[in-house]
C-alpha positions in Angstrom: 14.8 7.6 0.5 14.4 6.4 4.1 13.1 3.0 5.4 11.9 2.2 8.9 14.2 0.0 10.8 14.8 -1.1 14.5 18.4 -0.4 15.5 20.2 -2.5 18.1 22.1 0.1 20.1 23.0 -1.8 23.2 26.7 -1.3 24.2 27.2 0.9 21.1 29.1 4.2 21.6 27.1 7.4 21.2 28.5 10.9 21.3 25.9 13.6 22.0 27.0 17.1 21.3 24.7 19.6 23.1 23.1 19.4 26.5 19.8 21.3 26.1 16.2 20.5 25.6 16.7 18.5 22.4 19.3 16.4 24.0 17.1 15.8 27.1 14.5 14.3 24.7 16.9 12.2 22.6 19.3 10.8 25.1 17.0 8.9 27.6 15.6 6.5 25.0 19.1 5.6 23.8 20.1 5.1 27.4 17.1 2.8 28.0 18.2 0.8 25.0 21.7 0.2 26.5 23.8 2.7 24.6 27.2 3.9 26.0 26.6 7.7 25.9 29.0 10.5 26.3 27.7 14.1 26.3 29.8 17.1 25.3 28.3 20.4 26.4 29.3 23.3 28.7 26.1 22.8 30.8 23.4 20.1 31.1 19.6 20.2 31.1 18.3 19.1 34.6 17.2 15.7 33.1 20.7 15.1 31.7 22.4 16.4 34.9 20.5 13.8 36.9 21.6 11.0 34.5 25.2 12.1 34.9 25.1 12.4 38.6 23.7 8.9 38.8 26.5 7.6 36.7 24.4 6.6 33.7 26.1 8.8 31.2 29.5 10.4 30.8 30.0 14.1 30.4 32.7 16.3 29.1 31.9 19.8 30.4 33.1 21.8 27.4 32.0 23.1 24.0 32.9 21.0 21.0 35.6 22.4 18.7 34.7 23.3 15.2 37.3 21.0 13.6 36.7 18.1 16.1 36.1 14.6 14.8 34.4 11.8 16.7 34.7 8.0 16.3 31.4 6.9 17.9 28.9 4.6 16.1 26.2 7.2 16.5 26.7 11.0 16.6 24.0 13.4 17.8 24.6 17.0 16.9 22.2 19.1 19.0 23.7 22.4 20.0 21.9 25.7 19.6 24.6 26.8 17.2 23.7 25.7 13.7 27.2 26.6 12.3 28.8 24.4 14.9 26.5 21.5 14.2 27.1 21.8 10.4 30.9 22.0 10.9 30.9 18.8 13.0 28.6 17.1 10.5 31.1 17.8 7.7 33.7 16.0 9.8 31.7 12.8 10.3 33.3 9.4 9.8 32.1 7.1 6.9 30.8 4.5 9.4 28.8 6.9 11.5 25.1 7.5 11.7 24.5 11.2 12.3 21.5 13.0 13.7 21.6 16.7 12.9 18.9 18.3 15.0 18.6 21.5 12.8 18.5 19.7 9.4 16.3 16.7 9.0 17.2 16.2 5.4 20.9 15.6 6.2 20.2 13.4 9.2 20.9 9.7 8.7 18.1 8.9 11.2 15.0 10.4 12.7 13.3 9.9 16.1 9.7 8.9 15.4 6.8 9.1 17.8 7.0 5.7 19.5 4.3 3.6 21.2 5.8 0.9 23.4 3.7 -1.8 25.0 5.7 -4.7 26.2 7.2 -6.4 23.1 5.2 -4.3 20.8 6.9 -1.2 19.2 5.0 1.1 16.9 6.9 4.0 15.3 5.0 6.8 13.6 6.9 9.3 11.4 5.9 12.1 9.0 9.5 12.5 7.8 9.7 15.8 9.6 6.5 17.2 8.1 4.8 17.4 11.4 6.1 15.7 14.6 3.1 17.0 16.5 0.7 15.2 14.1 2.8 12.1 14.3 2.3 12.1 18.1 -1.5 12.5 17.7 -1.6 9.5 15.4 0.5 7.5 17.9 -2.1 8.3 20.6 -5.0 7.3 18.3 -3.3 4.0 17.6 -2.8 3.4 21.3 -6.5 3.7 21.9 -7.1 1.0 19.3 -4.9 -1.7 20.8 -6.3 -4.6 22.7 -6.4 -4.1 26.5 -4.1 -7.1 27.1 -1.7 -6.6 24.2 1.3 -7.2 26.4 -0.1 -10.5 27.7 -1.1 -11.6 24.1 2.4 -11.0 22.9 4.0 -12.8 25.8 1.8 -15.8 25.0 2.5 -15.6 21.3 6.3 -15.3 21.9 6.4 -18.5 24.0 4.0 -20.3 21.6 6.1 -19.5 18.6 9.3 -20.7 20.2 7.6 -24.1 21.0 6.2 -24.4 17.5 9.6 -23.8 15.9 11.3 -26.2 18.3 9.0 -29.1 17.3 9.5 -31.1 14.1 6.4 -30.0 12.3 5.9 -29.7 8.6 6.1 -26.2 7.2 2.4 -26.1 6.3 1.4 -27.3 9.8 3.7 -24.7 11.4 2.3 -21.9 9.3 -1.3 -22.9 9.9 -0.8 -23.1 13.7 1.0 -19.7 13.8 -1.8 -18.1 11.9 -4.5 -19.7 14.1 -3.1 -18.6 17.4 -3.0 -15.0 16.3 -6.7 -14.7 15.6 -8.8 -12.6 18.0 -11.1 -15.7 18.4 -8.2 -17.8 19.7 -6.5 -15.1 21.8 -9.7 -14.2 23.6 -10.3 -17.7 24.9 -9.8 -18.0 28.7 -8.1 -21.4 28.2 -6.0 -20.5 25.2 -2.9 -22.1 26.7 -4.6 -25.4 27.1 -6.1 -25.1 23.6 -2.6 -24.4 22.2 -1.1 -27.4 24.0 -3.8 -29.7 22.5 -3.3 -28.4 19.0 0.4 -28.8 19.2 0.1 -32.4 20.5 -2.4 -33.2 17.6 0.0 -31.9 15.0 3.0 -33.7 16.6 1.0 -37.0 16.4 0.1 -36.4 12.8 3.7 -35.7 11.9 4.8 -38.9 13.7 2.2 -41.0 11.9 3.5 -39.8 8.5 7.1 -40.8 9.3 
């Protein structure tokens, strides 16, 4: 059974075996997340070649050995040779998360269809049943998002930090957090001023009870 999680990969070591089309799709998102990536492949897809030449990834220009064992936190096995992928999979370390491109059932992780809007991340997965359908669902969800979702989340992020920083009662904190996430509140042109007033009122109420 698999559960959806967000993985912190910044500064974590990643070995990617294979430099073809699949690797060209999988490597860039990991690189954007700050992973330390080394590619092992005789040749590179143009996308990966550009990343290597710009110094963003490391490259060992060779084919992986059948009995080779790697010590990275994340291991991506993406060669066109299923036998090689399988042999390397069997050599995996206990602490490793392994992505096996030709066998979704054995993989420790999947790459879902991702929708990214500022601080919002939506991942859609069909557990390998139909990646194309997952992408279509992602696109439908994108059409349903508020036009200013990024601005809304930036506002809510700062507001939440201020609420947590103030000595409010748990009930007050919960009510305010719920109120500012409503569409009615978020669509106000002066929502920042309204939030400031609400926070001051609650602070005064808390002070009066003390």
